[in-house]
C-alpha positions in Angstrom: 3.1 -42.8 75.9 1.9 -45.4 73.6 2.6 -49.2 73.6 1.6 -52.1 71.4 0.1 -54.9 73.4 -1.4 -58.2 72.3 -4.6 -59.8 73.6 -5.0 -63.6 73.3 -8.6 -64.7 73.2 -10.8 -67.6 72.1 -13.2 -67.0 69.2 -15.1 -68.7 66.5 -14.6 -65.8 64.1 -12.5 -62.7 63.8 -15.4 -60.6 64.9 -16.0 -62.8 67.9 -12.3 -62.6 68.8 -12.4 -58.8 68.5 -15.4 -58.5 70.7 -13.7 -60.6 73.4 -10.5 -58.6 73.1 -12.5 -55.3 73.4 -14.0 -56.7 76.7 -10.5 -57.4 78.0 -9.2 -54.0 76.9 -12.2 -52.3 78.5 -11.1 -53.8 81.8 -7.6 -52.5 81.3 -8.9 -48.9 80.9 -11.2 -49.2 83.9 -14.6 -49.8 82.2 -16.9 -51.8 84.3 -17.4 -52.6 87.9 -14.4 -53.5 90.1 -11.9 -52.7 87.4 -8.8 -50.6 87.9 -7.4 -48.6 85.0 -3.8 -49.4 84.0 -4.1 -47.6 80.6 -5.8 -44.4 79.6 -7.4 -45.6 76.3 -6.9 -48.1 73.6 -7.4 -48.6 69.9 -7.6 -51.9 67.9 -6.8 -52.1 64.2 -10.5 -52.4 63.3 -11.3 -49.1 65.0 -8.7 -46.6 63.8 -5.4 -46.1 62.2 -2.6 -47.1 64.5 1.0 -46.0 64.8 1.8 -49.7 65.1 0.4 -51.0 61.8 3.8 -50.5 60.1 5.5 -52.5 62.9 2.9 -55.3 62.7 3.2 -55.4 58.9 7.0 -55.6 59.2 6.8 -58.5 61.7 4.4 -60.4 59.5 6.5 -59.8 56.4 9.7 -60.7 58.0 10.7 -64.2 56.8 7.8 -64.2 54.3 8.1 -64.2 50.6 5.2 -61.6 50.4 5.3 -58.1 51.7 2.4 -57.0 53.7 1.0 -53.6 53.1 0.2 -51.8 56.4 -3.2 -50.6 55.0 -4.3 -54.3 54.8 -3.2 -55.5 58.2 -6.0 -57.5 59.8 -7.4 -56.6 63.2 -7.0 -60.1 64.5 -4.8 -63.2 63.7 -5.4 -66.9 64.4 -2.7 -68.0 66.9 -2.1 -71.1 64.7 -1.2 -69.0 61.7 2.3 -67.9 60.7 1.3 -64.3 61.3 -0.2 -65.0 64.7 2.8 -66.9 65.8 5.2 -64.2 64.5 3.3 -61.5 66.4 3.3 -63.6 69.6 7.0 -64.3 69.3 7.6 -60.5 68.8 5.6 -59.7 71.9 7.4 -62.3 74.0 10.7 -60.9 72.8 9.7 -57.3 73.7 8.3 -58.3 77.1 11.4 -60.4 78.0 13.7 -57.5 77.0 11.7 -55.0 79.0 11.8 -57.3 82.1 15.6 -57.9 81.6 16.3 -54.2 81.3 14.2 -53.4 84.4 15.8 -56.3 86.4 19.3 -54.9 85.4 18.4 -51.4 86.6 17.1 -52.8 89.9 20.1 -55.0 90.4 22.6 -52.2 89.7 20.9 -49.9 92.2 20.1 -52.4 94.9 23.6 -53.9 95.1 24.9 -50.7 96.7 22.0 -50.0 99.0 21.1 -51.2 102.5 17.7 -52.6 103.4 16.8 -49.2 104.9 17.9 -47.4 101.7 15.6 -49.7 99.7 12.8 -49.1 102.2 13.3 -45.4 101.8 13.3 -45.6 98.0 16.8 -44.2 97.6 17.5 -43.8 93.8 13.9 -44.7 93.0 14.8 -48.4 93.5 11.2 -49.3 94.6 9.9 -48.1 91.3 11.9 -50.8 89.5 10.9 -53.4 92.1 7.2 -52.5 91.4 7.7 -52.8 87.7 9.2 -56.3 88.1 6.1 -57.3 90.1 3.5 -55.8 87.7 0.9 -58.2 86.4 -0.8 -55.5 84.2 0.6 -52.2 82.8 3.4 -50.9 80.7 5.9 -53.7 81.5 3.4 -56.3 80.3 2.9 -56.8 76.6 0.6 -59.9 76.5 -2.9 -60.3 78.0 -5.6 -62.9 78.3 -9.3 -62.6 77.5 -10.0 -61.3 81.1 -7.4 -58.5 80.9 -4.9 -60.4 83.0 -1.2 -60.1 82.1 0.6 -63.1 80.9 3.9 -62.1 82.5 6.2 -65.0 81.5 6.9 -67.3 78.6 5.5 -70.2 80.7 2.3 -68.3 81.4 1.9 -67.6 77.7 2.5 -71.2 76.7 0.0 -72.5 79.3 -2.7 -70.1 78.1 -2.0 -70.8 74.4 -2.2 -74.6 75.2 -5.5 -74.0 77.0 -6.9 -72.1 74.0 -5.6 -74.8 71.6 -7.1 -77.6 73.8 -10.4 -75.9 74.0 -10.5 -75.7 70.2 -9.5 -79.3 69.5 -12.5 -81.0 71.2 -14.6 -83.3 69.2 -18.2 -82.4 68.1 -20.8 -84.7 69.6 -19.9 -86.4 72.8 -19.8 -89.9 71.3 -18.2 -88.8 68.0 -21.5 -89.2 66.1 -21.4 -86.7 63.3 -25.1 -86.4 63.4 -24.9 -85.1 66.9 -22.8 -82.1 65.8 -24.6 -78.8 66.1 -24.2 -75.7 64.1 -22.3 -74.2 67.0 -19.9 -77.2 66.9 -19.2 -76.5 63.2 -17.7 -73.1 64.2 -15.2 -74.4 66.8 -13.5 -71.8 68.9 -9.8 -71.2 68.2 -7.1 -68.9 69.7 -6.7 -65.4 68.3 -4.2 -62.6 68.8 -5.5 -59.1 68.7 -2.9 -56.3 68.6 -3.9 -53.0 70.4 -2.4 -49.6 70.7 -2.7 -48.5 74.3 -1.8 -45.1 76.0 -0.5 -44.8 79.5 
């Protein structure tokens, strides 16, 4: 099955953000030492056509005076842009709905079961319990730059604040403009990179 996830990363440019997102996504597919695969493979919008480009174009266009053509969908979006915020809100909505559906399934099954029934996985109740506890995988729609799942709105807000705070520093420790380096001129900012994953 396929799923649209979003990876939130710092970056000075779109290319920098994509490179960091690819690093996080590699971890999610088991590339590297001490990484466990939770997805089979992934594709970002700079690599290939994605079944999710129409969805992303629709989310970006929703509420906008301009219609976005799916063939021109960018591979990464600044988090402080309208597009980036719309895509993050969409991911939070999807993730919250998925969690709510799973929680409802678990509650409806566990209410009629004894502790022993739950331990014996009657009606597959432990599967739903496992989904509720996942920090990575199909029930998680938003990830950080390390491939860690941002499993709640609070976790997302804290991470976005961290990205924003990192990008709002001043160049030159004493505020002296002459102390600014070329690297300071390209301050890091938060980016959202959509990815099509298969599990």
